[in-house]
C-alpha positions as CSV (number, residue, x, y, z in Angstrom):
1,X,-19.1,-52.0,-22.4
2,X,-21.8,-50.7,-24.8
3,X,-22.0,-47.2,-26.2
4,X,-25.1,-46.4,-24.1
5,X,-23.2,-47.2,-20.9
6,X,-20.3,-45.0,-21.9
7,X,-22.7,-42.1,-22.8
8,X,-24.5,-42.6,-19.4
9,X,-21.1,-42.6,-17.6
10,X,-20.1,-39.3,-19.3
11,X,-23.5,-37.7,-18.6
12,X,-23.2,-38.8,-15.0
13,X,-19.7,-37.3,-14.7
14,X,-20.9,-34.0,-16.3
15,X,-23.7,-33.7,-13.6
16,X,-21.4,-34.2,-10.7
17,X,-20.6,-30.8,-9.0
18,X,-17.1,-29.5,-8.5
19,X,-15.3,-30.3,-5.3
20,X,-15.5,-27.2,-3.0
21,X,-11.7,-27.0,-2.6
22,X,-11.4,-26.6,-6.4
23,X,-14.0,-23.7,-6.3
24,X,-12.1,-22.2,-3.3
25,X,-8.8,-22.4,-5.1
26,X,-10.2,-20.8,-8.2
27,X,-11.7,-18.0,-6.1
28,X,-8.4,-17.5,-4.3
29,X,-6.4,-17.2,-7.5
30,X,-8.9,-14.8,-8.9
31,X,-8.7,-12.6,-5.8
32,X,-4.9,-12.5,-5.8
33,X,-4.9,-11.6,-9.4
34,X,-7.4,-8.7,-8.8
35,X,-5.3,-7.5,-5.9
36,X,-2.1,-7.6,-7.9
37,X,-3.7,-5.7,-10.8
38,X,-5.1,-3.1,-8.4
39,X,-1.6,-2.5,-6.9
40,X,-0.2,-1.8,-10.4
41,X,-3.0,0.4,-11.6
42,X,-3.6,2.7,-8.7
43,X,-1.1,4.9,-6.8
44,X,-0.5,3.8,-3.2
45,X,-1.1,7.1,-1.5
46,X,-1.5,10.8,-2.0
47,X,2.3,11.4,-1.5
48,X,3.1,9.7,-4.8
49,X,0.8,12.0,-6.6
50,X,2.2,15.1,-4.8
51,X,5.7,13.9,-5.5
52,X,4.9,13.6,-9.2
53,X,3.5,17.2,-9.2
54,X,6.3,18.8,-7.1
55,X,9.0,18.9,-9.8
56,X,6.7,21.0,-12.0
57,X,6.3,23.5,-9.1
58,X,10.0,23.5,-8.4
59,X,10.8,24.2,-12.1
60,X,8.4,27.2,-12.0
61,X,10.1,28.7,-9.0
62,X,13.5,28.2,-10.6
63,X,12.2,30.0,-13.7
64,X,10.8,32.8,-11.6
65,X,14.2,33.2,-9.9
66,X,16.0,33.5,-13.2
67,X,13.5,35.9,-14.7
68,X,14.7,39.1,-12.8
69,X,18.3,38.3,-13.8
70,X,17.3,37.9,-17.4
71,X,15.6,41.3,-17.4
72,X,18.9,42.8,-16.0
73,X,17.1,44.6,-13.2
74,X,19.4,46.1,-10.6
75,X,17.2,45.1,-7.6
76,X,19.0,43.5,-4.7
77,X,17.9,40.0,-3.9
78,X,17.8,38.8,-0.4
79,X,19.5,35.4,0.1
80,X,16.6,33.4,1.5
81,X,16.7,29.6,1.4
82,X,13.1,28.6,0.4
83,X,13.8,25.0,1.1
84,X,15.3,25.5,4.6
85,X,13.8,25.3,8.1
86,X,14.1,24.1,11.7
87,X,12.5,21.0,13.2
88,X,9.9,22.1,15.8
89,X,8.3,18.7,16.7
90,X,8.6,15.0,16.1
91,X,5.8,12.4,16.6
92,X,6.2,8.7,16.3
93,X,3.5,6.4,14.9
94,X,3.0,2.9,13.7
95,X,2.2,2.7,10.0
96,X,0.3,-0.4,8.9
97,X,2.1,-2.5,6.3
98,X,0.8,-3.2,2.8
99,X,-0.8,-6.6,2.2
100,X,0.5,-8.5,-0.8
101,X,-2.2,-11.1,-0.9
102,X,0.0,-13.9,0.2
103,X,-1.3,-13.8,3.8
104,X,-4.9,-13.8,2.5
105,X,-4.4,-16.8,0.3
106,X,-2.5,-18.7,2.9
107,X,-5.1,-17.9,5.5
108,X,-7.9,-18.9,3.1
109,X,-6.3,-22.3,2.4
110,X,-5.7,-23.0,6.1
111,X,-9.2,-21.8,7.0
112,X,-10.7,-24.0,4.3
113,X,-8.8,-27.1,5.5
114,X,-9.8,-26.4,9.1
115,X,-13.4,-25.7,8.2
116,X,-13.6,-28.9,6.1
117,X,-12.7,-30.9,9.2
118,X,-15.9,-29.7,11.0
119,X,-19.6,-30.6,10.4
120,X,-21.0,-33.2,8.0
121,X,-22.9,-33.1,4.7
122,X,-24.0,-29.6,3.7
123,X,-22.8,-28.3,7.0
124,X,-19.3,-29.4,6.1
125,X,-19.5,-27.3,2.9
126,X,-20.7,-24.3,4.8
127,X,-18.0,-24.6,7.4
128,X,-15.4,-24.9,4.6
129,X,-16.7,-21.7,3.0
130,X,-16.7,-19.9,6.3
131,X,-13.2,-21.1,7.0
132,X,-12.0,-19.8,3.7
133,X,-13.5,-16.4,4.2
134,X,-12.5,-16.1,7.8
135,X,-9.0,-17.4,7.2
136,X,-8.5,-15.0,4.2
137,X,-9.5,-12.0,6.3
138,X,-7.4,-13.1,9.3
139,X,-4.4,-13.9,7.0
140,X,-4.5,-10.5,5.4
141,X,-4.6,-8.7,8.8
142,X,-1.8,-10.8,10.1
143,X,0.4,-10.0,7.1
144,X,-0.4,-6.3,7.4
145,X,0.6,-6.4,11.1
146,X,3.8,-8.3,10.4
147,X,4.8,-5.7,7.7
148,X,4.0,-2.7,10.0
149,X,6.8,-0.2,10.8
150,X,7.5,2.9,12.8
151,X,7.4,6.3,11.0
152,X,8.2,9.8,12.3
153,X,6.0,12.8,11.6
154,X,8.5,15.8,11.6
155,X,7.1,19.3,11.8
156,X,9.4,21.9,10.2
157,X,9.1,25.6,10.6
158,X,10.3,26.9,7.2
159,X,12.5,30.0,6.8
160,X,9.6,31.7,5.0
161,X,7.4,31.3,8.1
162,X,5.2,28.4,7.0
163,X,5.1,25.0,8.8
164,X,5.3,21.7,6.9
165,X,5.1,18.1,8.1
166,X,7.2,15.3,6.6
167,X,6.9,11.6,7.2
168,X,10.3,10.1,7.7
169,X,11.7,6.6,8.5
170,X,14.2,8.1,10.9
171,X,13.8,10.8,13.6
172,X,15.3,14.2,13.7
173,X,16.2,16.2,16.8
174,X,14.0,19.2,17.7
175,X,15.9,22.3,16.8
176,X,17.9,20.6,13.9
177,X,18.4,22.8,10.8
178,X,17.1,20.9,7.8
179,X,16.6,21.3,4.1
180,X,13.8,19.9,1.9
181,X,14.9,17.4,-0.7
182,X,11.9,16.2,-2.7
183,X,9.4,14.7,-0.2
184,X,12.0,14.3,2.6
185,X,14.2,16.4,4.7
186,X,18.0,16.2,5.2
187,X,20.3,17.9,7.7
188,X,21.8,21.2,6.5
189,X,25.6,21.3,6.4
């Protein structure tokens, strides 16, 4: 084999396009990587932000409670539990699960394989691409549905007169006396 033939063979191999499944696999890996990075970088919901800010507010109220005692004022203080209340309503709802990206990748692979079985020529490539996109979307939705769970929205009338709503994984009976503990409520003893 001459040098010219080897050079032509290398040039011919360089012009050959990538197989669609390799492109699809690369796109799927990139998508999963972006989803994973997004889950680490952004908080999941507003509750996590509120929970991070709540200890600051609690420490201020604790400091305010101590302040009159530090001034040695002889004012009588009423014993009011600011974290106590009574359950006035409970609503059940289905909360969608979080997608991890596994369902989307699995759906994209299956959709790509099924799409590749249909059509011929350029139509086969188009069906493969449609199968990947459709399978990825369907796989993501199926995973979210499989991870869905029941939550309870519990309305609590606080002893100070305000009403607050808490999302719990277990229900409370209407009329139960409860106490706020962080972002959740617990039965009072």
